[in-house]
C-alpha positions in Angstrom: 0.0 0.0 0.0 2.8 2.4 1.1 4.4 1.7 -2.3 1.3 2.5 -4.4 0.9 5.8 -2.5 4.4 6.4 -3.5 3.9 5.7 -7.2 0.7 7.7 -7.2 2.2 10.8 -5.8 5.3 10.5 -8.1 2.9 10.2 -10.9 1.0 13.4 -9.7 4.4 15.4 -9.7 5.2 14.1 -13.1 1.9 15.0 -14.6 2.1 18.3 -12.7 5.6 19.2 -14.0 4.5 18.3 -17.7 1.3 20.6 -17.4 3.5 23.3 -16.0 6.2 23.2 -18.9 3.1 22.9 -21.7 1.6 26.1 -19.8 4.8 27.9 -19.7 5.4 27.1 -23.5 1.7 28.1 -24.2 2.3 31.1 -22.5 5.5 32.0 -24.0 4.0 31.2 -27.4 0.9 33.5 -26.7 3.1 36.6 -26.2 5.6 36.3 -29.0 5.3 35.9 -32.8 7.8 35.1 -35.3 7.1 35.4 -39.0 9.6 34.9 -42.0 9.6 38.0 -44.3 11.5 39.3 -47.3 13.5 42.2 -46.9 12.0 44.0 -49.8 9.6 46.4 -48.4 11.0 46.2 -44.8 14.1 47.9 -45.2 15.6 50.9 -46.7 18.7 49.1 -48.3 19.7 45.4 -49.5 19.8 42.7 -47.0 22.3 39.9 -47.8 21.0 36.6 -49.2 23.1 34.8 -46.7 20.7 36.0 -43.9 17.0 35.0 -43.2 14.8 38.1 -41.9 11.6 37.5 -39.7 9.4 39.6 -38.3 8.8 39.1 -34.7 6.4 40.6 -31.6 7.1 40.1 -28.0 5.7 41.6 -24.7 7.8 43.9 -22.5 7.2 44.1 -18.8 4.2 46.5 -19.1 2.4 44.0 -21.4 3.1 46.5 -24.7 4.3 44.9 -27.9 7.6 45.3 -29.0 8.2 44.8 -32.8 11.5 43.8 -34.3 13.3 42.2 -37.2 15.2 39.2 -36.3 18.1 38.1 -38.7 19.6 34.5 -38.6 22.5 33.4 -41.0 21.4 30.8 -43.5 24.0 28.4 -42.3 23.3 28.6 -38.6 22.9 25.4 -36.9 19.8 25.8 -34.8 20.2 22.4 -32.8 22.9 24.3 -30.7 23.0 27.7 -28.8 24.7 30.8 -30.2 25.5 34.6 -29.2 22.8 37.1 -30.1 23.1 41.1 -30.6 20.0 43.6 -29.9 20.2 46.8 -32.0 18.3 50.0 -31.2 17.6 52.8 -33.7 18.2 56.4 -33.2 15.8 58.6 -31.4 12.9 59.4 -33.6 13.6 56.6 -36.2 12.4 53.1 -36.6 14.0 49.7 -37.2 13.9 49.9 -41.1 16.5 52.4 -41.1 20.0 52.3 -39.5 19.1 49.7 -36.9 18.6 47.1 -39.6 21.6 48.2 -41.3 23.6 47.1 -38.4 21.5 44.0 -37.5 21.8 42.6 -41.1 25.5 43.2 -41.5 26.2 41.8 -38.1 23.9 38.7 -39.1 26.1 38.4 -42.4 29.2 38.0 -40.2 27.5 35.0 -38.2 25.5 36.6 -35.5 22.0 36.3 -34.6 20.7 39.9 -34.3 17.2 41.7 -33.3 16.8 45.3 -34.3 13.7 46.4 -32.4 11.2 49.6 -32.7 11.2 51.4 -29.4 7.9 51.7 -27.6 5.6 54.5 -29.1 7.5 54.3 -32.2 7.3 52.2 -35.5 5.4 49.0 -35.3 5.6 48.9 -31.4 2.7 49.5 -29.3 2.3 52.6 -27.1 -0.1 55.7 -27.3 0.1 58.5 -27.9 2.3 57.8 -30.8 6.0 59.4 -30.7 5.7 59.7 -27.2 9.0 60.3 -24.9 9.4 57.8 -22.2 13.2 56.9 -21.5 12.5 54.4 -18.9 10.4 52.5 -21.2 12.8 52.7 -23.9 15.3 51.1 -21.7 12.7 48.4 -20.7 12.3 47.5 -24.2 15.9 46.3 -24.4 15.4 44.4 -21.7 12.5 42.9 -22.9 14.4 41.9 -26.2 16.6 39.9 -23.9 13.6 38.1 -22.6 12.7 37.2 -26.0 15.9 36.2 -27.3 17.0 34.3 -24.1 13.9 32.3 -24.3 14.9 31.1 -27.9 16.2 27.5 -27.9 18.9 28.4 -30.2 20.2 31.4 -28.1 22.7 31.2 -25.5 21.3 33.6 -22.8 24.6 34.2 -21.2 25.9 35.6 -24.4 23.7 38.7 -25.5 25.2 42.0 -26.4 23.6 45.1 -27.7 24.1 48.0 -29.9 22.8 51.5 -29.6 22.9 53.8 -32.6 22.3 57.7 -31.7 19.8 58.0 -29.0 19.5 54.4 -28.4 23.1 54.6 -27.0 22.1 56.3 -24.1 19.0 53.9 -23.7 21.1 50.8 -24.1 23.5 52.4 -21.3 20.4 53.1 -19.3 19.1 49.3 -19.5 22.7 47.8 -19.2 23.2 49.6 -15.6 20.2 47.6 -14.1 20.0 44.4 -16.5 23.4 42.4 -16.1 22.2 40.0 -18.9 23.5 42.4 -21.3 27.2 40.9 -21.7 28.6 43.6 -24.1 27.6 47.1 -24.9 28.4 49.1 -27.8 27.4 52.6 -28.9 27.7 54.6 -32.1 27.3 58.0 -32.7 25.7 58.3 -29.3 23.4 61.0 -27.9 22.9 61.5 -24.5 19.2 62.3 -24.9 19.2 64.0 -21.5 21.8 66.2 -21.7 20.8 67.1 -25.4 17.4 68.2 -24.0 18.6 69.9 -20.9 21.5 71.4 -22.1 21.6 71.1 -26.0 24.9 70.8 -28.1 27.9 72.0 -26.4 26.1 73.2 -23.4 24.6 76.0 -25.7 20.9 76.1 -24.0 20.4 78.2 -21.0 18.5 77.4 -18.1 16.0 80.0 -19.0 15.5 78.5 -22.1 15.0 74.9 -20.8 12.5 76.4 -18.3 10.4 78.1 -21.2 10.4 74.6 -23.1 9.1 73.1 -20.1 6.4 75.8 -19.9 5.2 75.3 -23.1 5.1 71.4 -22.8 3.3 71.8 -19.6 0.4 73.9 -21.1 0.2 71.7 -24.0 -0.6 68.8 -21.6 -3.8 70.9 -20.7 -4.6 70.9 -24.5 -4.2 67.1 -25.0 -6.1 66.3 -21.5 -9.1 68.2 -22.8 -9.0 66.3 -26.1 -7.0 68.9 -28.1 -4.8 68.5 -31.2 -1.3 66.6 -30.3 1.5 68.9 -30.8 5.1 67.8 -32.1 8.6 69.3 -31.5 12.0 68.8 -32.5 12.9 66.0 -35.3 14.1 66.8 -38.8 12.9 69.7 -40.9 10.9 69.0 -43.9 12.2 71.7 -46.1 15.6 73.4 -46.7 16.4 76.9 -47.2 19.4 79.1 -47.0 19.0 79.5 -43.4 18.7 75.8 -42.6 21.6 74.7 -39.7 24.2 72.4 -41.2 23.1 69.8 -38.3 19.5 70.0 -39.8 21.0 69.6 -43.2 22.8 66.3 -42.1 19.5 64.8 -40.7 17.5 66.0 -43.6 20.0 64.1 -46.2 19.0 60.8 -44.3 15.3 61.2 -43.1 13.9 63.2 -45.9 15.5 61.5 -48.9 15.4 58.0 -50.5 18.7 57.3 -48.8 16.7 56.7 -45.2 13.2 57.9 -45.3 10.7 55.5 -44.1 7.1 55.6 -42.8 5.8 53.1 -40.7 2.7 51.6 -41.3 0.0 53.9 -39.7 2.3 56.6 -39.5 2.4 59.9 -41.3 5.6 61.6 -43.5 4.7 64.7 -41.6 5.2 63.3 -38.0 8.2 61.0 -38.6 11.1 61.7 -36.4 9.1 64.3 -34.4 8.5 63.5 -30.6 5.3 64.9 -28.9 5.7 68.5 -27.4 4.2 67.5 -24.0 6.1 64.5 -23.4 9.5 65.5 -24.8 10.7 67.4 -21.4 10.9 64.1 -19.8 14.4 63.4 -21.1 15.2 66.6 -18.6 15.0 63.9 -16.0 17.1 61.5 -18.0 20.6 61.0 -16.6 22.1 57.8 -18.3 25.8 58.3 -17.6 25.1 58.4 -13.6 26.7 55.4 -12.2 27.9 54.2 -15.7 30.8 52.7 -14.1 28.4 50.0 -12.4 28.3 48.4 -15.8 31.9 47.1 -15.1 33.5 44.4 -15.5 31.3 43.9 -18.8 32.9 45.8 -21.6 31.8 49.2 -23.3 32.8 50.2 -26.7 31.9 53.9 -27.5 32.1 54.5 -31.7 32.1 58.2 -32.9 33.1 60.0 -36.1 35.9 62.4 -35.5 33.9 65.0 -37.2 30.5 64.1 -35.4 28.7 66.9 -33.9 27.8 64.5 -31.2 31.3 63.2 -30.2 31.0 65.2 -26.8 28.5 62.6 -25.5 30.5 59.6 -26.2 33.8 61.3 -24.9 31.8 61.9 -21.9 30.5 58.4 -21.3 34.1 57.0 -21.9 35.5 59.4 -19.2 32.6 58.4 -16.6 32.7 54.6 -17.4 35.3 51.8 -15.7 37.3 49.4 -17.7 37.1 47.7 -19.7 36.1 50.4 -22.1 37.2 51.9 -25.5 36.5 55.1 -27.3 36.9 54.5 -31.0 36.9 57.2 -33.5 36.1 56.9 -37.4 38.1 59.4 -39.3 36.3 61.8 -41.6 32.9 60.7 -40.4 30.1 62.9 -39.3 27.1 61.9 -36.9 24.9 60.7 -39.6 27.6 59.0 -41.7 27.7 56.3 -39.1 23.8 55.3 -39.5 24.0 53.7 -42.9 27.3 54.1 -44.5 28.9 50.9 -44.6 32.3 52.0 -46.0 32.5 54.1 -42.8 30.7 51.8 -40.4 33.5 49.7 -38.3 31.8 46.4 -38.7 35.2 44.7 -38.4 35.6 46.7 -34.9 32.2 45.6 -34.0 32.8 41.9 -35.2 36.0 41.9 -33.2 34.4 43.2 -29.9 31.5 40.9 -30.0 33.4 38.0 -30.5 35.9 38.6 -27.9 33.1 39.2 -25.2 30.4 37.0 -26.5 31.6 33.3 -26.0 
């Protein structure tokens, strides 16, 4: 009788374990989607024939859908586990632009890569569209680790991240509290907090910052009572003799066939422009505070030696602890490193991630 009871209890435990595993699998499948797609129509450039491309969707911790493009080398053995890299797009952009450039090229070098849309942008969820919420942006990178780390062919202990422009500051913010990001690289990084508070080269006064905050606060009343959403910043839609050289630089990417992309459901009039009422949330964003806590995980800061944004990479490098590296690209500007593959140091990125992702 005692033996029979033991067998019954053992059977119940095994049955419960099997149910729990099935339930976990069903839950994972419920919150993630993966669909093979052709790159035509989804990117602003040609993707190598050596890479398969998938459209994926997964939930972040706040149950918002995060959309991404997953790139997998054709010759990759999916019966074993591999390192992976997450790529984040510039502030105001979408994955189909420079994030996919980096993700597809690194996949062509043998890595599994995932380019994501940040919440409120592109195909990712979040209302209102183009809203600014830096903590949520950082969360999206942790959610991407959740997604990758639960794929059977990915080694969850070897996941790296690349942040381009504004995403450079978001991945640093995420990596400070998420040790699962084992190697962190930024390219043409913008510290979106400092850029909002102080502008480039600290050219904005406190009085100007306060005026911006007053305008954003008043706009909240308008939107709270059902009024029209206003947008700010972003890239100009027309050039004239008075257009600033930095705006011209962005225009040549975002407003020409070189990099122009309007996501489904979006409008060319609002691409790159954050909402006025939310943009001042960047004033409370300090991604480089405690950046030293990322150590001993490695940091690689890449910037053009002629980039108007290089002050941010230089600042982060000074504050970071070893191992760290600041890498300049000769004769490269800020936007040059969005898509100019003859300037983007893919060999450097390849070496960095192969060294630190086993």
